[in-house]
C-alpha positions in Angstrom: -103.5 -32.7 13.2 -107.3 -33.5 13.0 -110.0 -30.9 12.4 -111.8 -29.8 15.6 -115.3 -31.1 16.1 -118.1 -28.6 16.5 -119.9 -29.6 19.7 -121.4 -26.3 20.8 -124.8 -24.8 19.9 -123.3 -21.9 18.0 -124.6 -22.9 14.6 -123.0 -23.4 11.2 -121.4 -20.0 11.1 -119.3 -20.7 14.1 -118.3 -24.1 12.8 -117.2 -22.5 9.5 -114.9 -20.1 11.4 -113.4 -22.9 13.4 -112.6 -24.9 10.3 -111.1 -21.9 8.5 -108.9 -21.2 11.6 -107.8 -24.8 11.7 -106.9 -24.7 8.0 -104.8 -21.6 8.5 -102.9 -23.1 11.4 -102.3 -26.2 9.3 -100.9 -24.1 6.5 -98.6 -22.4 9.0 -97.3 -25.7 10.3 -96.7 -27.0 6.8 -95.0 -23.8 5.9 -92.6 -24.1 8.8 -91.8 -27.7 7.9 -91.1 -26.7 4.3 -88.8 -23.8 5.4 -87.0 -26.2 7.8 -86.4 -28.7 5.0 -85.3 -25.9 2.6 -82.8 -24.6 5.2 -81.5 -28.1 5.8 -81.0 -28.7 2.0 -79.2 -25.4 1.7 -76.9 -26.3 4.5 -76.2 -29.7 2.9 -75.6 -28.1 -0.5 -73.1 -25.8 1.1 -70.9 -28.9 1.9 -70.5 -29.4 -1.9 -68.8 -26.2 -2.6 -65.5 -25.6 -4.2 -63.6 -26.0 -0.9 -64.5 -29.7 -0.8 -62.0 -31.8 -2.6 -63.6 -35.3 -2.2 -66.8 -36.9 -3.4 -69.5 -36.3 -0.8 -72.2 -38.7 -2.1 -71.6 -41.2 0.7 -71.9 -38.5 3.3 -75.2 -37.4 1.7 -76.4 -41.0 1.7 -75.7 -41.4 5.4 -77.7 -38.3 6.2 -80.6 -39.1 3.9 -84.0 -40.2 5.0 -85.7 -42.5 2.5 -89.4 -42.9 2.2 -91.2 -45.8 0.5 -94.3 -44.8 -1.5 -97.6 -46.2 -0.4 -96.5 -46.7 3.2 -97.4 -43.3 4.7 -100.3 -40.8 4.9 -100.1 -37.1 4.7 -101.1 -36.6 8.4 -98.6 -39.2 9.7 -95.7 -37.9 7.6 -92.5 -37.1 9.6 -90.1 -34.6 8.2 -86.3 -35.2 8.1 -85.7 -32.6 10.8 -88.3 -34.1 13.1 -86.9 -37.6 12.5 -83.4 -36.5 13.5 -84.7 -34.8 16.7 -86.6 -38.0 17.5 -83.5 -40.1 17.2 -81.2 -38.0 19.4 -80.2 -39.5 22.7 -79.6 -37.2 25.6 -76.4 -38.0 27.5 -74.3 -36.8 30.5 -70.6 -37.4 30.5 -68.5 -38.4 33.6 -64.8 -38.9 34.1 -62.2 -39.5 36.8 -58.7 -38.1 36.8 -55.7 -38.0 39.2 -53.0 -35.4 39.5 -52.8 -31.6 39.5 -53.5 -28.9 36.9 -52.0 -30.8 34.1 -54.1 -33.9 34.9 -57.2 -31.7 35.0 -56.4 -30.2 31.6 -55.8 -33.7 30.1 -59.1 -34.9 31.6 -61.0 -31.9 30.2 -59.5 -32.5 26.7 -60.5 -36.2 27.0 -64.0 -35.3 28.0 -64.3 -32.9 25.1 -63.2 -35.7 22.8 -65.8 -38.0 24.4 -68.4 -35.4 23.7 -67.4 -35.3 20.0 -67.5 -39.1 19.9 -71.0 -39.1 21.5 -72.3 -36.5 18.9 -70.8 -38.5 16.1 -72.7 -41.6 17.4 -75.9 -39.6 17.3 -76.3 -38.3 20.8 -76.9 -34.8 22.3 -74.5 -34.0 25.2 -76.3 -32.1 28.0 -73.5 -31.9 30.7 -70.2 -33.3 31.8 -68.6 -33.7 35.1 -65.1 -34.8 36.4 -64.0 -36.2 39.8 -60.5 -36.0 41.1 -59.5 -39.2 42.9 -56.3 -41.4 42.9 -58.2 -44.3 41.3 -61.7 -45.0 40.0 -64.0 -46.4 42.6 -64.0 -50.2 42.2 -67.8 -50.3 42.8 -69.4 -47.4 41.0 -66.4 -45.8 39.1 -67.0 -42.5 40.8 -67.4 -42.1 44.6 -70.8 -42.7 46.3 -71.4 -39.0 46.9 -70.5 -38.2 43.3 -72.8 -40.9 42.1 -75.7 -39.4 44.0 -74.8 -36.0 42.6 -74.7 -37.5 39.1 -78.1 -39.1 39.6 -79.6 -35.7 40.6 -78.1 -34.1 37.5 -79.5 -36.8 35.2 -82.9 -36.4 36.8 -82.8 -32.6 36.5 -81.7 -32.6 32.8 -83.9 -35.5 31.7 -80.9 -37.5 30.4 -81.4 -41.1 29.4 -77.8 -42.2 29.2 -74.6 -41.7 31.2 -71.2 -42.2 29.4 -68.0 -42.9 31.4 -64.7 -41.6 29.9 -63.0 -45.0 30.4 -63.8 -48.6 30.1 -66.1 -49.9 32.9 -66.0 -53.4 34.3 -69.4 -55.2 34.2 -69.8 -54.8 38.0 -69.1 -51.0 37.8 -71.6 -50.6 35.1 -74.4 -52.4 36.9 -73.7 -50.6 40.2 -73.7 -47.2 38.5 -76.9 -48.0 36.7 -78.5 -48.8 40.0 -77.5 -45.4 41.3 -78.4 -43.1 38.4 -81.5 -45.2 37.2 -80.6 -44.8 33.5 -78.5 -46.7 31.0 -74.7 -46.5 31.6 -72.2 -47.2 28.8 -68.4 -46.4 28.5 -66.1 -44.9 26.0 -65.4 -48.2 24.3 -69.1 -48.8 23.6 -69.4 -45.4 22.0 -66.4 -46.1 19.7 -67.7 -49.5 18.7 -71.1 -47.9 18.0 -69.5 -45.4 15.6 -67.5 -48.1 13.9 -70.7 -50.1 13.4 -72.4 -47.1 11.8 -69.5 -46.3 9.4 -68.4 -49.7 8.3 -69.2 -50.3 4.6 -67.1 -53.1 3.2 -67.6 -56.8 4.1 -64.2 -56.9 5.8 -64.9 -53.7 7.8 -68.3 -55.0 9.0 -66.8 -58.4 10.0 -64.0 -56.7 11.9 -66.4 -54.4 13.8 -68.8 -57.2 14.6 -65.9 -59.3 16.0 -64.8 -56.4 18.2 -68.4 -55.9 19.4 -68.8 -59.5 20.4 -65.4 -59.6 22.2 -66.6 -56.5 24.2 -70.1 -58.0 24.8 -69.0 -61.5 26.0 -67.9 -60.7 29.5 -70.8 -58.3 30.0 -73.7 -60.7 29.3 -76.4 -60.6 32.0 -78.6 -63.7 32.7 -81.3 -64.9 35.1 -79.7 -68.1 36.2 -81.6 -71.3 36.5 -85.0 -69.6 35.7 -83.9 -69.3 32.1 -82.8 -72.9 31.8 -83.2 -74.5 28.4 -83.4 -78.1 29.8 -85.5 -79.7 32.4 -83.3 -82.7 33.1 -83.9 -86.4 32.0 -86.9 -88.5 32.6 -87.3 -92.1 33.8 -89.7 -94.1 31.6 -91.6 -91.0 30.8 -92.8 -90.7 34.4 -91.2 -87.3 35.2 -87.7 -86.1 36.1 -85.1 -88.5 37.5 -84.3 -88.4 41.2 -81.3 -86.2 42.1 -79.2 -87.0 39.1 -80.0 -84.2 36.7 -79.5 -80.5 37.0 -81.2 -77.6 35.3 -79.2 -78.0 32.1 -77.9 -75.2 29.9 -79.1 -71.8 31.1 -79.9 -68.9 28.9 -76.6 -67.1 29.5 -74.6 -70.2 28.8 -76.5 -70.6 25.5 -75.7 -67.0 24.6 -72.0 -67.4 25.4 -71.9 -70.6 23.3 -73.5 -68.8 20.3 -71.2 -65.8 20.7 -68.1 -68.1 20.7 -69.4 -69.8 17.6 -70.1 -66.5 15.8 -66.6 -65.2 16.8 -64.9 -68.3 15.4 -66.8 -67.9 12.1 -65.9 -64.2 11.9 -62.2 -64.9 12.5 -62.3 -67.5 9.8 -64.0 -65.0 7.5 -61.5 -62.2 8.2 -58.7 -64.6 7.7 -60.2 -65.5 4.3 -59.8 -61.8 3.2 -56.0 -62.1 3.7 -55.0 -63.9 0.5 -56.7 -61.2 -1.7 -54.9 -58.5 0.2 -51.6 -60.3 0.0 -52.0 -60.9 -3.7 -52.4 -57.1 -4.3 -49.4 -56.4 -2.1 -47.4 -59.1 -3.8 -48.3 -57.6 -7.2 -47.0 -54.2 -6.0 -43.8 -55.9 -4.6 -43.3 -57.6 -7.9 -43.4 -54.4 -9.8 -41.3 -52.8 -6.9 -43.8 -50.0 -6.3 -42.9 -48.4 -2.9 -45.8 -47.7 -0.5 -46.7 -44.8 1.7 -49.3 -44.9 4.5 -51.2 -42.0 5.9 -51.8 -42.3 9.6 -52.9 -40.0 12.3 -55.5 -39.1 14.9 -59.1 -39.3 14.0 -60.5 -36.2 12.2 -57.0 -34.9 11.6 -57.6 -34.6 7.8 -56.0 -37.7 6.4 -58.7 -38.4 3.8 -58.7 -34.7 2.7 -54.9 -34.8 2.3 -55.2 -38.0 0.2 -57.7 -36.3 -2.0 -55.5 -33.2 -2.4 -52.5 -35.3 -3.3 -54.1 -37.9 -5.6 -57.6 -36.7 -6.3 -58.9 -40.0 -4.9 -62.4 -38.6 -4.2 -62.9 -40.5 -0.9 -65.4 -39.5 1.8 -64.4 -36.4 3.7 -66.5 -35.5 6.7 -66.0 -33.4 9.8 -66.7 -36.4 12.0 -64.7 -38.9 14.0 -63.9 -42.3 12.3 -65.4 -41.3 9.0 -62.9 -43.6 7.4 -62.7 -47.3 8.3 -61.7 -49.1 5.1 -58.2 -48.6 3.7 -58.1 -46.7 0.4 -55.0 -47.2 -1.8 -54.2 -44.8 -4.7 -51.2 -44.3 -7.0 -49.2 -41.1 -7.1 -45.8 -39.8 -8.3 -42.9 -38.0 -6.7 -41.6 -34.7 -8.2 -38.8 -36.6 -10.0 -41.3 -39.0 -11.6 -41.1 -42.1 -9.5 -44.4 -43.9 -8.8 -45.6 -44.9 -5.3 -48.8 -46.0 -3.7 -50.4 -44.0 -0.9 -52.9 -45.6 1.5 -55.5 -43.9 3.8 -56.1 -45.8 7.0 -58.4 -45.7 10.0 -57.8 -43.0 12.5 -56.5 -43.5 16.0 -57.9 -42.1 19.3 -56.7 -42.1 22.9 -57.6 -45.3 24.8 -58.4 -47.1 21.6 -60.1 -50.3 22.6 -57.8 -53.3 22.5 -60.5 -55.3 20.7 -60.4 -52.8 17.8 -56.6 -52.9 17.5 -56.8 -56.7 17.2 -59.8 -56.7 14.9 -58.3 -54.1 12.5 -54.8 -55.7 12.6 -55.3 -56.7 9.0 -56.0 -53.1 8.1 -52.9 -51.9 10.0 -50.8 -54.3 7.9 -50.9 -51.6 5.2 -49.0 -49.4 7.6 -46.5 -52.1 8.7 -45.7 -53.0 5.1 -45.2 -49.4 3.9 -41.9 -47.7 3.2 -42.8 -44.3 4.5 -45.4 -43.2 7.1 -47.1 -39.7 6.7 -48.2 -38.8 10.2 -51.0 -36.2 10.0 -51.5 -34.1 13.1 -54.4 -31.6 13.6 -52.5 -28.3 14.1 -55.7 -26.6 15.5 -56.2 -29.2 18.2 -55.7 -28.0 21.8 -53.3 -30.8 22.6 -51.4 -31.9 19.5 -48.6 -33.5 21.6 -51.0 -36.0 23.1 -52.2 -36.9 19.6 -48.7 -37.5 18.4 -48.0 -39.7 21.4 -51.2 -41.7 21.0 -50.5 -42.4 17.3 -46.9 -43.4 17.9 -48.0 -45.8 20.7 -50.4 -47.6 18.2 -47.7 -47.6 15.6 -45.5 -49.4 18.1 -48.2 -52.0 18.7 -48.5 -52.7 14.9 -44.7 -53.0 14.4 -44.4 -49.8 12.3 -42.5 -47.6 14.7 -39.2 -48.0 12.8 -40.5 -46.9 9.4 -39.4 -43.4 8.3 -41.9 -40.8 9.3 -43.0 -37.5 7.8 -44.9 -35.4 10.4 -47.5 -33.1 8.7 -49.3 -30.4 10.7 -52.5 -30.2 8.8 -55.1 -27.4 9.1 -52.3 -24.9 9.2 -54.6 -22.2 7.8 -56.5 -22.2 11.2 -53.5 -21.4 13.4 -51.4 -18.3 14.1 -47.7 -17.7 13.7 -47.2 -18.1 17.5 -48.9 -21.5 17.4 -46.7 -22.5 14.5 -43.6 -21.8 16.7 -45.0 -24.0 19.5 -45.6 -26.9 17.0 -42.2 -26.4 15.5 -40.8 -27.0 19.0 -42.7 -30.3 19.1 -41.4 -31.5 15.7 -38.6 -29.4 14.2 -38.7 -31.1 10.8 -42.6 -31.1 10.6 -44.3 -29.9 7.5 -47.1 -27.3 7.8 -49.9 -28.0 5.3 -53.5 -27.4 4.6 -55.6 -29.9 2.6 -58.2 -27.2 2.1 -55.9 -24.5 0.6 -53.2 -26.8 -0.8 -50.4 -25.2 1.3 -47.5 -27.5 1.9 -48.5 -30.4 -0.5 -45.4 -29.9 -2.6 -43.3 -30.0 0.5 -44.9 -33.2 1.6 -44.2 -34.8 -1.8 -40.6 -33.6 -1.7 -40.1 -35.2 1.8 -41.7 -38.4 0.6 -39.3 -38.5 -2.4 -36.4 -38.1 0.0 -37.4 -41.0 2.2 -38.6 -43.5 -0.4 -36.0 -46.2 -1.1 -33.9 -45.4 -4.2 -32.4 -47.9 -6.6 -28.7 -48.3 -6.1 -27.3 -50.7 -8.8 -25.9 -48.8 -11.8 -26.4 -50.5 -15.1 -25.9 -49.8 -18.8 -28.5 -51.1 -21.2 -29.0 -51.3 -25.0 -32.7 -51.7 -25.6 -34.0 -52.4 -29.1 -36.4 -49.9 -30.6 -39.3 -52.4 -30.5 -39.0 -52.8 -26.7 -40.4 -49.4 -25.7 -42.0 -51.1 -22.7 -38.6 -51.5 -21.1 -37.8 -47.8 -21.6 -41.2 -46.9 -20.0 -40.6 -49.2 -17.1 -37.2 -47.7 -16.4 -38.7 -44.2 -16.3 -41.6 -45.2 -14.1 -39.9 -47.4 -11.6 -36.2 -46.5 -11.6 -33.8 -43.6 -12.0 -32.6 -42.9 -15.6 -29.2 -41.1 -15.6 -28.6 -40.8 -19.3 -30.4 -41.8 -22.5 -29.0 -41.8 -26.1 -30.1 -43.2 -29.4 -27.7 -45.5 -31.4 -28.1 -47.6 -34.5 -28.9 -50.8 -32.6 -31.4 -49.2 -30.2 -31.6 -46.9 -27.2 -28.7 -46.8 -24.8 -29.7 -46.1 -21.2 -27.6 -45.6 -18.1 -29.8 -46.1 -15.0 -29.9 -47.1 -11.4 -32.1 -50.1 -10.6 -32.8 -52.5 -7.8 -31.2 -55.9 -7.3 -34.5 -57.6 -8.0 -34.7 -56.1 -11.5 -31.3 -57.2 -12.7 -32.6 -60.6 -13.9 -35.4 -59.0 -15.9 -32.8 -56.6 -17.6 -30.0 -59.1 -18.1 -30.5 -59.6 -21.8 -30.1 -55.9 -22.4 -27.0 -55.2 -20.3 -23.8 -53.9 -22.1 -20.5 -52.5 -20.9 -20.6 -48.9 -19.7 -19.6 -46.4 -22.3 -16.0 -45.0 -21.9 
């Protein structure tokens, strides 16, 4: 804000009053900005209370606005609150459903989920509309009349983007854009955008970029021959040859070629991460450490549950797809057996096929596990759909036959009647709360029941100087009896077939 100029013939007294008034208004504006920042910091600090069980530094880093000294002036300064408002994108949601009341309810739940996805991606949802029709219109996704109505709503609300609640074909997207006169994207594009914001590791970034390019490739738009990169050959330097040369490679062909080249490079890079992951898994297999994978719908509380069980300190955020990179931690069962537990990326209905393919290496942690902990948001309006979606993705990754523990998380947010309904969905489900700690012991007990147990009974006489063998037996296997003799420690235990060769030199006949 600049000081007003004194252009009237009122004299220096009037000019002084104007300057004082301007200074007072400037102080009011700065005071309001300072209060807004203080309120925002207070709200951020509230997220670090005792109820939070994970390290929130990454969450704070995502929300932070950094300034570089020497590159700003006081009058051009933009506060964090104003910056966030500046970056918000105003969107209108649209969906198509078929069927009766149940179909309408499913469509409304899907549209609410799309609204949460859009807000996670950094948009502000202004309105949402649904159309009932047997199939989406092949031209404009919604019917012509509904497209005109949608255009009127977009113009009235001042929206700058329309998001469709299913994947649009390139022709549908272009035709709908021509109708509503603003940018049109679909559900898949929003999910890919969220993934690109949250990916942190090299492998995660490469997987997301590969999925984005696979989505972009059939949706390239070019200008034909006018964007040609070649003019044809010439004869003796005297101009183009007669009738034998075309326009050459057009701009869209060049883009396609570059995308194919980049995709091949990314696939090779992702494949290169495989040996390191396999080496870690082989190391766990060599020491026969069983594995547990936490799976579930996005924002069901998987990372919070991992923090509650192991104290891992991974990012916990009330946002969709806050976790993209698998986190593996070690824990123990109530009877003392060690196992690894892995946090994985969340699932969502209509998960883009490109993401399932790109993150197949991450899903290997699930397919190679011995037990799957399936976390369900108990407070969600449609938990049955969440369960079905997760099990469908597990089937695609080849993990459907693995023993499963269903955990209804956020049980502190539901009533006793709602618990009865959920009990009908999964009679053996465990009610838990990562926030209060309810049900964590029951989850560990169920994991201990389902983990593979050693089955070969052996009797060992271990010298006193081989305490490492005694520690290994207690950590990895089941010790039935332990006694001290003159020659060493006599142990009766149950071990696996793979461990017999390592223990062969200590085996003795069982005691009578």
